[in-house]
VEXDREN-2710 file (C-alpha; in Angstrom, 1 decimal):
% VEXDREN-2710
k/r/px/py/pz
1/UNK/26.6/-7.3/-21.8
2/UNK/25.2/-3.9/-22.0
3/UNK/26.7/-1.3/-24.4
4/UNK/29.6/0.6/-22.9
5/UNK/28.8/3.9/-21.4
6/UNK/30.6/6.9/-22.9
7/UNK/30.9/9.8/-20.6
8/UNK/30.3/12.9/-22.6
9/UNK/29.9/16.5/-21.6
10/UNK/26.2/16.3/-22.4
11/UNK/25.7/13.2/-20.4
12/UNK/27.5/14.7/-17.4
13/UNK/25.4/17.9/-17.6
14/UNK/22.2/15.9/-17.9
15/UNK/23.1/13.7/-14.9
16/UNK/24.2/16.5/-12.7
17/UNK/20.8/18.1/-13.1
18/UNK/19.3/15.2/-11.1
19/UNK/22.1/15.1/-8.4
20/UNK/20.9/15.9/-5.0
21/UNK/22.3/19.1/-3.5
22/UNK/25.2/18.4/-1.1
23/UNK/24.8/20.2/2.2
24/UNK/27.1/20.7/5.2
25/UNK/26.4/18.0/7.7
26/UNK/27.4/17.7/11.3
27/UNK/29.1/14.7/13.0
28/UNK/27.1/11.8/13.9
29/UNK/26.8/12.9/17.5
30/UNK/24.1/14.3/19.7
31/UNK/24.0/17.9/20.8
32/UNK/24.8/16.8/24.3
33/UNK/28.0/15.1/23.1
34/UNK/29.0/18.1/21.1
35/UNK/28.5/20.3/24.1
36/UNK/30.6/18.1/26.3
37/UNK/33.5/18.2/23.8
38/UNK/33.3/21.9/23.7
39/UNK/33.5/22.2/27.5
40/UNK/36.5/19.9/27.5
41/UNK/38.3/22.1/25.0
42/UNK/37.3/25.2/27.0
43/UNK/38.9/23.7/30.1
44/UNK/42.1/23.3/28.3
45/UNK/42.4/26.8/26.9
46/UNK/40.7/28.7/29.8
47/UNK/44.1/29.8/31.4
48/UNK/45.0/31.4/28.0
49/UNK/41.7/33.2/27.8
50/UNK/41.8/34.5/31.4
51/UNK/45.6/35.1/31.3
52/UNK/46.1/32.9/34.4
53/UNK/48.8/30.7/32.9
54/UNK/52.2/30.6/34.7
55/UNK/54.4/30.4/31.6
56/UNK/56.1/33.4/30.0
57/UNK/53.7/33.5/27.1
58/UNK/50.5/31.9/25.7
59/UNK/52.6/30.0/23.1
60/UNK/54.7/28.4/25.8
61/UNK/51.5/27.4/27.6
62/UNK/50.2/25.8/24.4
63/UNK/53.5/23.9/24.0
64/UNK/53.4/22.6/27.5
65/UNK/49.8/21.3/27.4
66/UNK/50.5/19.8/24.0
67/UNK/52.9/17.4/25.6
68/UNK/50.2/15.6/27.4
69/UNK/47.2/13.9/25.8
70/UNK/43.7/15.1/26.5
71/UNK/40.8/12.9/27.3
72/UNK/38.2/13.1/24.4
73/UNK/34.7/11.9/24.1
74/UNK/34.4/8.2/25.0
75/UNK/37.5/8.1/27.2
76/UNK/40.1/8.1/24.4
77/UNK/43.4/9.9/24.7
78/UNK/44.6/12.2/22.0
79/UNK/47.5/14.7/21.6
80/UNK/46.8/18.1/20.0
81/UNK/49.4/20.5/18.5
82/UNK/50.0/24.0/19.9
83/UNK/48.5/25.5/16.8
84/UNK/45.3/23.7/17.6
85/UNK/45.0/25.2/21.0
86/UNK/45.7/28.7/19.5
87/UNK/42.9/28.1/16.9
88/UNK/40.5/27.1/19.7
89/UNK/41.2/30.4/21.5
90/UNK/40.6/32.3/18.3
91/UNK/37.3/30.5/17.6
92/UNK/36.1/31.0/21.2
93/UNK/36.7/34.7/21.2
94/UNK/34.8/35.0/17.9
95/UNK/32.0/32.6/18.3
96/UNK/31.8/31.7/22.0
97/UNK/31.3/28.2/23.2
98/UNK/29.7/27.2/19.9
99/UNK/33.0/27.8/18.2
100/UNK/34.5/25.0/20.2
101/UNK/31.9/22.4/19.2
102/UNK/33.1/19.9/16.6
103/UNK/32.4/20.6/13.0
104/UNK/31.4/18.0/10.5
105/UNK/33.1/17.3/7.3
106/UNK/31.8/19.1/4.3
107/UNK/31.8/15.8/2.4
108/UNK/30.3/13.8/5.2
109/UNK/28.2/10.9/3.8
110/UNK/29.9/11.2/0.4
111/UNK/32.1/8.5/-1.0
112/UNK/35.7/9.5/-1.6
113/UNK/36.8/6.5/-3.6
114/UNK/34.5/7.0/-6.6
115/UNK/35.8/9.5/-9.1
116/UNK/33.6/12.0/-10.8
117/UNK/33.7/10.0/-14.0
118/UNK/32.5/6.9/-12.1
119/UNK/29.7/8.9/-10.4
120/UNK/28.6/10.4/-13.8
121/UNK/28.5/7.0/-15.3
122/UNK/26.3/5.7/-12.5
123/UNK/23.9/8.6/-13.1
124/UNK/23.8/7.8/-16.9
125/UNK/23.1/4.2/-16.2
126/UNK/20.3/5.0/-13.8
127/UNK/18.8/7.4/-16.3
128/UNK/19.0/4.9/-19.2
129/UNK/18.0/1.8/-17.1
130/UNK/15.9/2.9/-14.1
131/UNK/15.4/-0.7/-12.9
132/UNK/19.2/-1.7/-13.0
133/UNK/20.5/-2.6/-9.5
134/UNK/23.7/-1.6/-7.9
135/UNK/25.5/-5.0/-8.7
136/UNK/24.7/-4.7/-12.4
137/UNK/26.0/-1.1/-12.4
138/UNK/29.1/-2.2/-10.7
139/UNK/29.8/-4.9/-13.2
140/UNK/29.1/-2.5/-16.1
141/UNK/31.6/0.1/-14.8
142/UNK/34.2/-2.6/-14.5
143/UNK/33.5/-3.9/-18.0
144/UNK/33.8/-0.3/-19.4
145/UNK/37.1/0.2/-17.6
146/UNK/35.8/3.1/-15.6
147/UNK/36.7/1.6/-12.2
148/UNK/39.1/-1.1/-11.0
149/UNK/37.6/-4.0/-9.1
150/UNK/40.8/-4.2/-7.0
151/UNK/40.5/-0.6/-5.8
152/UNK/36.7/-0.2/-5.5
153/UNK/34.5/-2.8/-3.9
154/UNK/30.9/-3.7/-4.7
155/UNK/29.7/-2.4/-1.3
156/UNK/31.1/1.1/-2.2
157/UNK/28.9/1.3/-5.2
158/UNK/26.0/-0.2/-3.4
159/UNK/26.2/2.5/-0.7
160/UNK/26.5/5.3/-3.3
161/UNK/23.5/4.0/-5.3
162/UNK/21.3/3.5/-2.2
163/UNK/22.1/6.9/-0.7
164/UNK/21.9/8.8/-3.9
165/UNK/19.1/7.3/-5.9
166/UNK/16.9/6.5/-3.0
167/UNK/17.0/10.2/-2.1
168/UNK/16.1/11.2/-5.6
169/UNK/13.0/8.8/-5.8
170/UNK/11.8/9.3/-2.3
171/UNK/11.8/13.0/-2.1
172/UNK/8.7/14.1/-0.2
173/UNK/6.0/15.1/-2.7
174/UNK/4.5/18.5/-2.9
175/UNK/1.0/17.4/-1.7
176/UNK/-0.1/19.1/1.4
177/UNK/-1.0/16.5/4.1
178/UNK/-2.6/17.0/7.5
179/UNK/-3.3/14.5/10.2
180/UNK/-7.1/14.0/10.2
181/UNK/-9.7/12.0/12.1
182/UNK/-13.4/11.6/11.5
183/UNK/-15.6/13.5/13.9
184/UNK/-17.8/10.4/14.7
185/UNK/-17.8/6.6/14.6
186/UNK/-18.6/5.2/11.2
187/UNK/-17.9/8.6/9.7
188/UNK/-15.2/7.1/7.5
189/UNK/-14.1/3.5/7.0
190/UNK/-10.8/2.7/5.4
191/UNK/-10.2/-0.7/3.6
192/UNK/-7.3/-2.4/2.1
193/UNK/-5.9/-5.8/1.3
194/UNK/-2.7/-7.4/2.8
195/UNK/-0.9/-10.2/1.0
196/UNK/-0.7/-13.1/3.4
197/UNK/1.2/-16.4/3.5
198/UNK/0.9/-19.4/1.2
199/UNK/-0.8/-22.6/2.3
200/UNK/-1.6/-26.1/1.0
201/UNK/-0.4/-28.2/-1.9
202/UNK/-0.4/-26.8/-4.5
203/UNK/0.3/-23.6/-2.7
204/UNK/-2.3/-20.9/-2.7
205/UNK/-2.0/-17.4/-1.2
206/UNK/-4.2/-16.2/1.5
207/UNK/-5.3/-12.5/1.3
208/UNK/-6.4/-10.5/4.3
209/UNK/-9.1/-7.9/3.6
210/UNK/-9.4/-5.4/6.4
211/UNK/-11.7/-2.5/7.2
212/UNK/-11.1/-0.1/10.1
213/UNK/-13.1/2.8/11.5
214/UNK/-11.2/6.1/11.2
215/UNK/-12.1/7.6/14.5
216/UNK/-12.0/4.7/16.9
217/UNK/-9.3/2.7/15.0
218/UNK/-11.5/-0.3/15.5
219/UNK/-11.1/-3.2/13.1
220/UNK/-14.7/-3.7/11.9
221/UNK/-13.8/-6.5/9.6
222/UNK/-10.8/-8.6/8.8
223/UNK/-11.3/-11.7/6.6
224/UNK/-9.0/-14.3/5.1
225/UNK/-9.9/-15.0/1.5
226/UNK/-8.3/-16.9/-1.3
227/UNK/-9.1/-14.3/-4.0
228/UNK/-8.7/-10.6/-3.8
229/UNK/-11.6/-9.7/-6.0
230/UNK/-14.9/-7.7/-6.0
231/UNK/-17.0/-10.6/-4.8
232/UNK/-14.8/-11.3/-1.7
233/UNK/-14.6/-7.7/-0.7
234/UNK/-18.4/-7.3/-1.0
235/UNK/-18.7/-10.2/1.5
236/UNK/-16.2/-8.5/3.8
237/UNK/-18.1/-5.2/3.6
238/UNK/-21.4/-6.9/4.3
239/UNK/-19.9/-8.7/7.3
240/UNK/-18.7/-5.3/8.7
241/UNK/-22.0/-3.6/8.2
242/UNK/-23.9/-6.5/9.9
243/UNK/-21.7/-6.1/13.0
244/UNK/-21.1/-2.3/13.2
245/UNK/-23.7/-0.5/11.1
246/UNK/-23.6/1.5/7.9
247/UNK/-20.7/4.0/7.4
248/UNK/-21.1/7.4/5.9
249/UNK/-18.0/7.1/3.7
250/UNK/-15.8/4.3/2.5
251/UNK/-12.2/5.1/1.6
252/UNK/-10.4/2.6/-0.6
253/UNK/-7.6/2.4/-3.2
254/UNK/-7.9/1.7/-7.0
255/UNK/-7.6/-2.0/-7.0
256/UNK/-10.1/-4.1/-9.1
257/UNK/-11.7/-5.3/-5.8
258/UNK/-12.6/-1.7/-4.9
259/UNK/-13.2/0.0/-8.3
260/UNK/-16.1/-1.6/-10.1
261/UNK/-19.6/-0.9/-11.1
262/UNK/-21.2/-3.4/-8.7
263/UNK/-19.5/-1.8/-5.6
264/UNK/-20.6/1.6/-6.8
265/UNK/-24.3/0.4/-7.0
266/UNK/-24.1/-1.3/-3.6
267/UNK/-22.8/1.8/-1.9
268/UNK/-25.4/3.9/-3.7
269/UNK/-28.1/1.5/-2.4
270/UNK/-26.7/1.7/1.2
271/UNK/-26.3/5.5/1.1
272/UNK/-22.5/5.3/1.4
273/UNK/-20.1/7.7/-0.3
274/UNK/-17.4/5.7/-2.1
275/UNK/-14.1/7.5/-2.2
276/UNK/-10.9/6.4/-3.9
277/UNK/-7.4/7.4/-2.9
278/UNK/-5.1/8.9/-5.5
279/UNK/-3.2/6.5/-7.7
280/UNK/-0.1/5.1/-6.1
281/UNK/-0.6/7.2/-2.9
282/UNK/-0.8/4.6/-0.1
283/UNK/0.0/7.3/2.4
284/UNK/-3.4/8.8/1.8
285/UNK/-5.0/6.0/3.8
286/UNK/-2.3/5.6/6.3
287/UNK/-4.4/4.3/9.1
288/UNK/-5.3/1.1/7.4
289/UNK/-1.8/0.8/6.0
290/UNK/-0.5/1.0/9.6
291/UNK/-2.9/-1.7/10.7
292/UNK/-1.6/-3.9/7.9
293/UNK/2.0/-3.3/9.1
294/UNK/0.9/-4.4/12.6
295/UNK/-0.8/-7.5/11.2
296/UNK/2.4/-8.4/9.4
297/UNK/4.8/-7.9/12.3
298/UNK/2.6/-9.1/15.3
299/UNK/0.4/-11.7/13.7
300/UNK/1.8/-13.2/10.5
301/UNK/5.3/-13.3/12.0
302/UNK/4.3/-15.7/14.8
303/UNK/2.0/-18.0/12.9
304/UNK/2.3/-21.7/13.7
305/UNK/1.9/-24.6/11.2
306/UNK/-1.5/-25.5/12.6
307/UNK/-2.7/-22.0/11.8
308/UNK/-2.1/-22.7/8.1
309/UNK/-3.8/-26.2/8.1
310/UNK/-6.9/-24.7/6.6
311/UNK/-8.5/-21.4/5.8
312/UNK/-10.9/-21.8/8.7
313/UNK/-8.0/-22.3/11.1
314/UNK/-6.3/-19.2/9.8
315/UNK/-9.5/-17.2/10.1
316/UNK/-10.0/-18.4/13.6
317/UNK/-6.5/-17.2/14.7
318/UNK/-7.0/-13.9/12.8
319/UNK/-10.3/-13.3/14.6
320/UNK/-8.7/-13.9/18.0
321/UNK/-5.9/-11.4/17.2
322/UNK/-8.5/-8.8/16.0
323/UNK/-10.4/-9.2/19.3
324/UNK/-7.2/-8.5/21.2
325/UNK/-6.4/-5.5/19.0
326/UNK/-9.8/-3.9/19.5
327/UNK/-9.7/-4.4/23.3
328/UNK/-6.1/-3.0/23.7
329/UNK/-5.5/0.7/24.3
330/UNK/-4.5/2.4/21.1
331/UNK/-1.3/4.5/21.2
332/UNK/-2.8/7.4/19.3
333/UNK/-6.3/7.7/20.8
334/UNK/-5.0/6.3/24.2
335/UNK/-8.3/4.4/24.5
336/UNK/-9.6/1.0/23.6
337/UNK/-11.3/1.0/20.2
338/UNK/-14.3/-0.9/21.5
339/UNK/-14.9/1.7/24.2
340/UNK/-15.1/4.5/21.7
341/UNK/-17.5/2.5/19.5
342/UNK/-19.7/1.6/22.4
343/UNK/-20.1/5.3/23.4
344/UNK/-21.6/6.2/20.1
345/UNK/-23.4/2.9/19.4
346/UNK/-26.9/4.6/19.7
347/UNK/-25.9/7.0/17.0
348/UNK/-24.9/4.4/14.4
349/UNK/-27.2/3.8/11.4
350/UNK/-28.2/0.2/11.3
351/UNK/-29.6/-1.9/8.4
352/UNK/-33.4/-2.0/8.2
353/UNK/-33.3/-5.8/8.3
354/UNK/-31.1/-8.7/7.2
355/UNK/-33.3/-9.2/4.1
356/UNK/-32.9/-5.5/3.2
357/UNK/-29.2/-5.7/3.6
358/UNK/-28.9/-8.9/1.4
359/UNK/-31.0/-7.2/-1.3
360/UNK/-28.6/-4.2/-1.2
361/UNK/-25.7/-6.4/-1.9
362/UNK/-27.3/-8.1/-4.9
363/UNK/-25.3/-7.6/-8.1
364/UNK/-27.1/-6.1/-11.0
365/UNK/-26.6/-6.8/-14.7
366/UNK/-28.6/-6.7/-17.9
367/UNK/-28.7/-9.7/-20.2
368/UNK/-30.5/-10.7/-23.3
369/UNK/-32.6/-13.9/-23.2
370/UNK/-31.5/-16.3/-25.9
371/UNK/-33.9/-18.2/-28.2
372/UNK/-33.8/-21.3/-26.0
373/UNK/-35.0/-19.2/-23.0
374/UNK/-31.6/-18.9/-21.1
375/UNK/-29.5/-16.1/-19.8
376/UNK/-25.8/-16.6/-18.8
377/UNK/-24.5/-15.2/-15.6
378/UNK/-20.9/-15.8/-14.5
379/UNK/-20.6/-18.7/-17.1
380/UNK/-23.8/-20.4/-15.8
381/UNK/-27.1/-20.7/-17.7
382/UNK/-30.4/-20.0/-16.1
383/UNK/-33.9/-20.7/-17.4
384/UNK/-36.2/-17.7/-18.1
385/UNK/-39.9/-17.6/-19.0
386/UNK/-40.3/-18.0/-22.8
387/UNK/-42.2/-14.7/-22.9
388/UNK/-38.8/-12.9/-22.4
389/UNK/-37.1/-14.6/-25.4
390/UNK/-35.0/-12.1/-27.4
391/UNK/-35.7/-9.4/-24.7
392/UNK/-33.2/-7.6/-22.5
393/UNK/-33.9/-8.2/-18.8
394/UNK/-32.6/-6.7/-15.6
395/UNK/-31.1/-9.4/-13.3
396/UNK/-30.0/-9.4/-9.7
397/UNK/-28.0/-12.2/-8.0
398/UNK/-25.9/-13.0/-5.1
399/UNK/-22.4/-13.7/-6.4
400/UNK/-21.6/-15.8/-3.2
401/UNK/-24.6/-18.1/-3.7
402/UNK/-25.3/-18.4/-7.4
403/UNK/-28.2/-20.8/-7.1
404/UNK/-30.7/-18.5/-8.7
405/UNK/-31.1/-15.1/-10.4
406/UNK/-34.1/-12.8/-10.2
407/UNK/-35.6/-10.9/-13.1
408/UNK/-36.8/-7.4/-12.1
409/UNK/-39.6/-6.4/-14.4
410/UNK/-41.2/-3.4/-12.9
411/UNK/-43.0/-4.6/-9.8
412/UNK/-42.7/-8.2/-10.8
413/UNK/-39.9/-10.5/-9.4
414/UNK/-39.3/-13.7/-11.3
415/UNK/-36.9/-16.2/-9.9
416/UNK/-34.9/-18.2/-12.5
417/UNK/-32.9/-21.3/-11.6
418/UNK/-30.0/-23.0/-13.1
419/UNK/-30.6/-24.8/-16.4
420/UNK/-30.8/-28.6/-16.1
421/UNK/-30.5/-29.8/-19.7
422/UNK/-31.3/-33.4/-18.9
423/UNK/-34.5/-32.5/-17.1
424/UNK/-35.5/-30.2/-19.9
425/UNK/-35.1/-33.1/-22.3
426/UNK/-37.9/-34.9/-20.5
427/UNK/-40.2/-31.8/-20.0
428/UNK/-43.5/-31.8/-21.9
429/UNK/-43.7/-28.7/-24.1
430/UNK/-46.9/-26.8/-24.5
431/UNK/-48.8/-27.0/-27.8
432/UNK/-48.5/-24.0/-30.2
433/UNK/-51.2/-21.4/-30.2
434/UNK/-52.2/-22.2/-33.8
435/UNK/-53.6/-25.5/-35.0
436/UNK/-52.9/-27.6/-38.1
437/UNK/-55.7/-29.1/-40.2
438/UNK/-54.6/-32.7/-41.1
439/UNK/-57.9/-33.6/-42.8
440/UNK/-57.1/-31.9/-46.1
441/UNK/-55.7/-34.1/-48.9
442/UNK/-52.5/-33.3/-50.7
443/UNK/-54.3/-32.3/-53.8
444/UNK/-56.6/-29.9/-52.0
445/UNK/-53.6/-28.4/-50.1
446/UNK/-51.8/-27.9/-53.4
447/UNK/-54.8/-26.3/-55.2
448/UNK/-55.2/-23.9/-52.3
449/UNK/-51.6/-22.8/-52.4
450/UNK/-51.3/-22.3/-56.1
451/UNK/-52.6/-19.0/-57.5
452/UNK/-54.3/-19.1/-61.0
453/UNK/-52.3/-17.8/-63.8
454/UNK/-53.7/-14.7/-65.7
END
């Protein structure tokens, strides 16, 4: 059990500093409904305003109409007192028809069961334990004797916590945001990862890496992968460039798949400006976030068991959904994404060749060749020429196909293949460059090595 909360003057002052300002709120009705209520009230008091009543006085008129109920909004019947009609006349003469519109409670939306001590205790608990949920807060207040479980329910505390603290933590930030769109296709690409479902036994999660074009809203790539890392995203980006050309800018978040040296070098080789959104600011790349939401609600929610039978089956279903998305009129652009892309297809920068594109996506590292002529890349050993022993070499390799690495030594390209220790045990070694003279006797050898004493 947590220590009891003592409500002190300092705690109360501290907590009230974070309380949201209470503002006057109107009834939960539309403007049209409020206007209809005002007109119904005006119809009742109109004779008193125009002096057309038949009674001896306005007060007598109010007493007469108070005897019969009036139809209110929704068809309900309600009796009003004569003083109410007199107040309506006063408000009409002062404010006009707006004075007859219903006014909301000044404490609308605020709980009236929780005392000020209970509210202060909730603020103190939230300040001391930010991750404490409403149920734990409720139990703590009962344990401290601040509230009675028979008088105040759990739902009352839950509503107060949700309304109060969600408002505190979700206040709109002070960043200035403006709706934007790239001026041309492939001007900006946005990329993000969506956590997908689990599959197989043992269960493994499927991740969906998606890249969209900012102007056309076309999904240029959407791949299902089993690991959200740098290698998988590089493959997704390569797939998108092969199909839609090279973008000018790539806008991503700060995950490990998007913030690493290899992606920086790849984008530099391609001539792509790599941009990162501010930390914990998903709204900055809202277009791809919205696509992820659509993926979750319109694709993942209707998956069938056969779609999860294998990664290939899942990718096949995902590709069909992406095709439908790209050929459907977008609600913002009011056009099909593929039509916008096709109009500017002749302006897109394409890779020089498949070989050139593959070389751009090679990872680059520097390694020192060990004394046995090996370099280790991603926990695998590769044989290097013996002339590079104890030297640092620049290596390039394809992380998706680690069958070889290439040494870049100026203009020379030397391919190094995986080490086969059993084959190396049977390989005939070259003779050393210096020879050994075995014709000398042991005595002659000893006499040559021993220097005479002076």
